[in-house]
Residue frames as a rotation matrix with the C-alpha (Angstrom) as fourth column:
UNK 1
-0.417 0.822 -0.388 112.42
-0.842 -0.189 0.505 106.64
0.342 0.537 0.771 120.44
UNK 2
0.097 0.567 0.818 109.76
-0.711 0.614 -0.341 104.09
-0.696 -0.549 0.463 121.20
UNK 3
-0.806 -0.476 -0.351 110.37
-0.587 0.570 0.575 100.71
-0.073 0.670 -0.739 119.63
UNK 4
-0.837 0.520 -0.167 107.21
0.482 0.847 0.223 98.83
0.258 0.106 -0.960 120.54
UNK 5
-0.600 0.742 -0.300 103.89
-0.200 -0.501 -0.842 100.57
-0.775 -0.445 0.449 120.21
UNK 6
-0.091 0.683 0.725 100.72
0.778 0.503 -0.376 99.85
-0.622 0.530 -0.577 118.28
UNK 7
-0.949 -0.310 0.055 100.30
0.259 -0.672 0.694 101.80
-0.178 0.672 0.718 115.05
UNK 8
-0.645 0.733 -0.217 96.50
-0.587 -0.657 -0.474 101.85
-0.490 -0.178 0.854 115.16
UNK 9
-0.744 0.405 -0.531 94.90
-0.270 0.544 0.794 98.83
0.611 0.735 -0.295 113.51
UNK 10
-0.573 0.546 -0.611 92.97
0.771 0.612 -0.176 97.88
0.278 -0.572 -0.771 116.64
UNK 11
-0.365 0.414 -0.834 91.93
0.621 -0.559 -0.549 101.29
-0.694 -0.718 -0.054 117.94
UNK 12
0.547 0.665 0.508 91.13
0.805 -0.253 -0.536 102.84
-0.228 0.703 -0.674 114.54
UNK 13
0.214 -0.559 -0.801 94.01
-0.030 -0.824 0.566 105.34
-0.976 -0.097 -0.193 114.45
UNK 14
-0.928 -0.372 0.002 94.69
-0.042 0.111 0.993 103.93
-0.369 0.922 -0.119 110.99
UNK 15
-0.183 0.945 -0.272 91.48
-0.694 -0.320 -0.645 104.90
-0.696 0.071 0.714 109.14
UNK 16
0.346 0.464 0.816 89.50
0.167 0.825 -0.540 102.50
-0.923 0.323 0.208 106.94
UNK 17
0.953 0.076 -0.293 90.55
-0.258 -0.305 -0.917 104.30
-0.159 0.949 -0.271 103.75
UNK 18
0.077 -0.993 -0.093 94.14
-0.996 -0.080 0.039 103.17
-0.046 0.090 -0.995 104.40
UNK 19
-0.346 -0.110 0.932 93.11
-0.278 0.961 0.010 99.48
-0.896 -0.255 -0.363 104.25
UNK 20
0.232 0.417 -0.879 92.79
-0.972 0.071 -0.224 97.58
-0.031 0.906 0.422 100.99
UNK 21
-0.053 -0.189 0.981 92.76
-0.282 0.945 0.167 93.94
-0.958 -0.267 -0.103 99.91
UNK 22
-0.923 -0.357 -0.142 93.27
-0.258 0.303 0.918 91.83
-0.285 0.884 -0.371 96.82
UNK 23
-0.471 0.848 -0.242 89.63
-0.065 0.240 0.969 90.67
0.880 0.472 -0.058 97.07
UNK 24
-0.768 0.298 0.567 86.84
-0.607 -0.057 -0.792 90.17
-0.204 -0.953 0.225 99.61
UNK 25
-0.862 0.496 0.107 84.24
0.501 0.865 0.028 87.43
-0.079 0.078 -0.994 100.08
UNK 26
0.202 0.941 0.271 81.54
0.870 -0.299 0.392 90.04
0.450 0.157 -0.879 100.79
UNK 27
0.179 -0.080 0.981 81.08
-0.134 -0.989 -0.057 93.55
0.975 -0.121 -0.188 102.19
UNK 28
0.895 0.227 0.384 80.97
-0.397 0.013 0.918 92.07
0.203 -0.974 0.102 105.71
UNK 29
0.647 -0.755 0.103 84.50
0.561 0.563 0.607 90.66
-0.516 -0.336 0.788 105.17
UNK 30
0.799 -0.332 0.501 85.97
0.246 -0.581 -0.776 93.69
0.549 0.743 -0.383 103.37
UNK 31
-0.137 -0.990 -0.014 89.42
0.480 -0.054 -0.875 95.05
0.866 -0.127 0.483 104.25
UNK 32
-0.214 0.067 0.975 88.00
-0.577 -0.814 -0.071 97.43
0.788 -0.577 0.213 106.89
UNK 33
0.801 0.554 0.225 86.97
-0.521 0.463 0.717 94.39
0.293 -0.692 0.660 108.96
UNK 34
0.511 -0.691 -0.512 90.57
0.419 0.720 -0.553 93.12
0.751 0.068 0.657 109.14
UNK 35
-0.008 -0.462 0.887 91.30
-0.625 -0.690 -0.365 94.71
0.781 -0.557 -0.283 112.51
UNK 36
-0.755 -0.345 -0.558 92.32
0.200 0.689 -0.697 93.07
0.625 -0.638 -0.451 115.77
UNK 37
-0.893 0.312 -0.325 89.67
0.355 0.043 -0.934 92.51
-0.278 -0.949 -0.149 118.42
UNK 38
-0.619 0.703 -0.349 86.71
-0.751 -0.660 0.004 93.50
-0.228 0.265 0.937 116.26
UNK 39
-0.695 0.450 0.560 83.51
0.368 0.892 -0.261 91.54
-0.618 0.024 -0.786 115.79
UNK 40
0.130 0.735 -0.666 81.65
-0.461 -0.549 -0.697 93.91
-0.878 0.398 0.267 113.43
UNK 41
0.055 -0.015 -0.998 80.88
-0.967 0.248 -0.057 92.50
0.249 0.969 -0.001 110.02
UNK 42
0.838 0.151 -0.525 82.03
-0.098 0.987 0.128 88.89
0.538 -0.055 0.841 110.07
UNK 43
0.890 -0.436 0.136 84.97
-0.178 -0.056 0.983 89.83
-0.421 -0.898 -0.127 112.29
UNK 44
-0.044 -0.951 0.306 87.71
0.305 0.279 0.911 89.54
-0.951 0.133 0.277 109.68
UNK 45
0.068 -0.044 -0.997 88.90
-0.941 -0.334 -0.049 90.27
-0.331 0.941 -0.064 106.18
UNK 46
0.055 -0.035 0.998 88.31
0.124 0.992 0.028 87.17
-0.991 0.122 0.059 104.04
UNK 47
-0.807 -0.378 -0.453 89.40
-0.391 -0.233 0.890 86.78
-0.442 0.896 0.040 100.40
UNK 48
-0.159 0.835 -0.527 86.82
-0.986 -0.166 0.035 86.07
-0.058 0.525 0.849 97.70
UNK 49
0.714 0.409 -0.569 87.40
-0.490 0.872 0.012 82.33
0.501 0.270 0.823 97.59
UNK 50
0.905 -0.422 0.052 89.51
0.276 0.675 0.684 79.49
-0.324 -0.605 0.727 98.94
UNK 51
0.585 -0.777 -0.233 93.19
-0.806 -0.590 -0.056 80.37
-0.094 0.221 -0.971 99.00
UNK 52
0.927 -0.364 0.088 95.68
0.375 0.911 -0.175 77.98
-0.016 0.195 0.981 97.45
UNK 53
0.296 -0.894 -0.336 99.48
0.581 -0.111 0.806 78.26
-0.758 -0.434 0.486 97.75
UNK 54
-0.452 -0.517 0.727 99.92
0.891 -0.214 0.402 79.67
-0.052 0.829 0.557 94.24
UNK 55
0.440 0.702 0.559 97.44
0.686 -0.665 0.296 82.51
0.580 0.253 -0.774 94.87
UNK 56
-0.678 -0.735 0.017 98.55
0.611 -0.577 -0.542 85.90
0.408 -0.357 0.840 96.11
UNK 57
0.474 0.864 0.169 95.72
0.525 -0.431 0.734 87.18
0.707 -0.259 -0.658 98.32
UNK 58
-0.610 -0.742 -0.279 96.67
0.691 -0.326 -0.645 90.03
0.388 -0.587 0.711 100.63
UNK 59
0.733 0.622 -0.273 95.47
0.677 -0.630 0.380 92.64
0.065 -0.464 -0.884 103.10
UNK 60
-0.250 -0.837 0.486 97.37
0.737 -0.491 -0.465 95.91
0.628 0.242 0.740 102.67
UNK 61
0.639 0.340 -0.691 97.76
0.728 -0.557 0.400 98.58
-0.249 -0.758 -0.603 105.35
UNK 62
0.141 -0.545 0.827 99.03
0.482 -0.692 -0.538 102.01
0.865 0.474 0.165 104.28
UNK 63
0.083 -0.186 -0.979 100.75
0.995 -0.039 0.092 103.37
-0.056 -0.982 0.182 107.39
UNK 64
0.912 0.409 0.006 100.83
0.408 -0.907 -0.102 106.89
-0.036 0.096 -0.995 105.95
UNK 65
0.581 -0.812 0.049 104.56
-0.786 -0.576 -0.226 107.34
0.211 0.093 -0.973 106.50
UNK 66
0.021 -0.690 -0.723 107.70
-0.270 0.693 -0.669 105.25
0.963 0.209 -0.172 106.94
UNK 67
0.585 0.106 0.804 107.75
-0.808 0.156 0.568 102.96
-0.065 -0.982 0.177 109.99
UNK 68
-0.626 -0.665 -0.407 110.03
-0.599 0.744 -0.295 100.14
0.499 0.059 -0.864 111.07
UNK 69
0.505 0.857 0.098 107.58
-0.780 0.405 0.478 97.31
0.370 -0.318 0.873 111.77
UNK 70
-0.584 -0.803 0.120 108.98
-0.749 0.476 -0.460 94.85
0.312 -0.358 -0.880 114.31
UNK 71
-0.849 0.393 0.352 105.84
0.103 0.777 -0.621 92.92
-0.518 -0.491 -0.701 115.34
UNK 72
-0.589 0.759 -0.279 102.58
-0.623 -0.206 0.754 91.99
0.515 0.618 0.594 113.64
UNK 73
-0.719 0.439 0.539 99.59
-0.301 0.502 -0.811 90.69
-0.626 -0.745 -0.229 115.59
UNK 74
-0.620 0.562 -0.547 97.03
-0.549 0.188 0.815 88.45
0.560 0.806 0.192 113.90
UNK 75
-0.587 0.505 0.632 93.94
-0.406 0.492 -0.770 86.50
-0.700 -0.709 -0.083 114.88
UNK 76
-0.858 0.363 0.364 91.38
0.513 0.663 0.545 84.23
-0.043 0.654 -0.755 113.25
UNK 77
-0.592 0.723 0.356 87.88
-0.143 -0.529 0.836 85.20
0.793 0.444 0.417 112.14
UNK 78
-0.862 0.307 0.405 85.40
-0.461 -0.139 -0.877 85.97
-0.213 -0.942 0.261 114.93
UNK 79
-0.607 0.683 -0.406 82.06
-0.254 0.318 0.914 85.22
0.753 0.657 -0.019 113.19
UNK 80
0.304 0.810 0.501 80.00
-0.741 -0.130 0.659 85.51
0.599 -0.572 0.561 116.35
UNK 81
0.041 -0.385 0.922 82.30
-0.893 0.400 0.207 83.13
-0.448 -0.832 -0.328 118.19
UNK 82
0.720 0.319 0.616 81.90
-0.069 0.916 -0.394 80.43
-0.691 0.241 0.682 115.52
UNK 83
0.771 -0.456 -0.444 84.80
-0.585 -0.231 -0.778 81.37
0.253 0.859 -0.445 113.26
UNK 84
0.632 -0.615 0.472 87.53
0.076 0.655 0.752 78.79
-0.772 -0.439 0.460 112.95
UNK 85
0.750 -0.344 0.565 89.35
0.620 0.068 -0.781 80.25
0.230 0.936 0.265 109.98
UNK 86
0.735 -0.592 -0.329 92.84
-0.249 -0.688 0.682 81.65
-0.630 -0.420 -0.653 110.23
UNK 87
0.614 -0.610 -0.502 96.06
-0.665 -0.056 -0.745 81.92
0.426 0.791 -0.440 108.23
UNK 88
0.946 -0.324 -0.006 98.43
0.294 0.853 0.432 78.98
-0.134 -0.410 0.902 108.56
UNK 89
-0.061 -0.998 -0.026 101.42
0.894 -0.066 0.443 80.88
-0.444 0.004 0.896 107.20
UNK 90
0.831 0.222 -0.510 102.50
0.065 -0.949 -0.307 84.32
-0.552 0.223 -0.803 106.04
UNK 91
0.190 -0.796 0.575 104.90
0.982 0.143 -0.125 85.57
0.017 0.588 0.809 103.38
C-alpha cells in the first residue's frame, strides 16, 4: 500500500462538511477555510478569540474512514499576503 499520499485537504477531496472547529472568528475564518494553499476567505481557520495555553481550540477533520496519519502539513494565515499568524505548537 501507499504510505505517503495526501488525503484531500488541499485539493478538496475532503468536502467542507467534514471540517468542523471549536469556534471561528468570523464566517471568513470558518473551518472550511482551514485548507492548505488557499487564499479564499481570510486564508485560514481562526478561533473566535486569542488562544491561551489552557484553552482547547481545535480544527477537526473527519476523514470518513480509518487512516494511519503519518504527516500533517500546516501553514500560517494568508490574509492577502499580510497574515503573520500561525500556531506555535500542537497537541
